[in-house]
N, C-alpha and C positions, 0 to 999 in steps of 0.2 A: 662862446659860451651860449648854451640854449636857455631860453626862458620858458619854464614849465608852469602853466597856469591851471589851477584847479578851480573850476567854477561850480559853486554849490552853496547852499544856505547853511551848511554846518551839520547836516544830518549824518547818521551813521555811515551811509553809503559814501558820502563825500569824504568823510574821514578815512574810510577804508581805501578809497582811490588815492588819496594823498599818501597814505602809508605805502601802497603798492608802487606808486611813482618814485618815492624816495628809495625803496629797495631796488627797483630796476636801475635807477641812475647810479646807485652805489655799486651794484653788481657789474655794470658796464664801465665803471670807473670814469664816469663823465663829470665834467665840471658844469654844473647847472645852477640856475637861479630859480627859486620857487616863489610863486605868488599865489595866494589864496584869495579868490574873489567871491565875496558873499553877498554883495549888494545886488538886488534884483535888477536895478536899472543898468548896472555895469554888465551883468550876465546877459541881459537882453541885447546890449550893444554887439555882442558876439553872434547874435541870431540864435542863441540856444533856448529851446523851449522845454527841454527835459534835463534835469541834473541827476547825477553829477556829470560834469564834462571835463575834458582835458584839451587844453590848447597849448600848442608849442609855437613860440615866437608869434603869438597873436592869431594863429590859425587853428581852428577847432579840428581836432583829430578824432574825437569820439564824444558822444553825448547820450545820456539816458541809461548808462550802465556802468558797472564797476569793472574795469579792465583788470585782468590778472597780471602778474609780474611779467610773464612771458609775452603777453600781448603788447604790453607797454615797451618792452625791450625791442620788439619788432618795429614798432612805430619810431622809436628813437634811433634806430640804425638806418 
């Protein structure tokens, strides 16, 4: 099971990324665990300077933009 982490302070872009990640995981029929990380100190531990960001199993895959569903599916595969 993959752990998908959304890093962001709760802005609209962060919420949209979370929504897109959930859709992509569902469309791929993947068993995943979601974690929303909103605390700035925790986000900084990932080395992320721009949010929203997506990390998979603790590794940052994208930062500073809202990935669309297809982009997320490519990363997950």
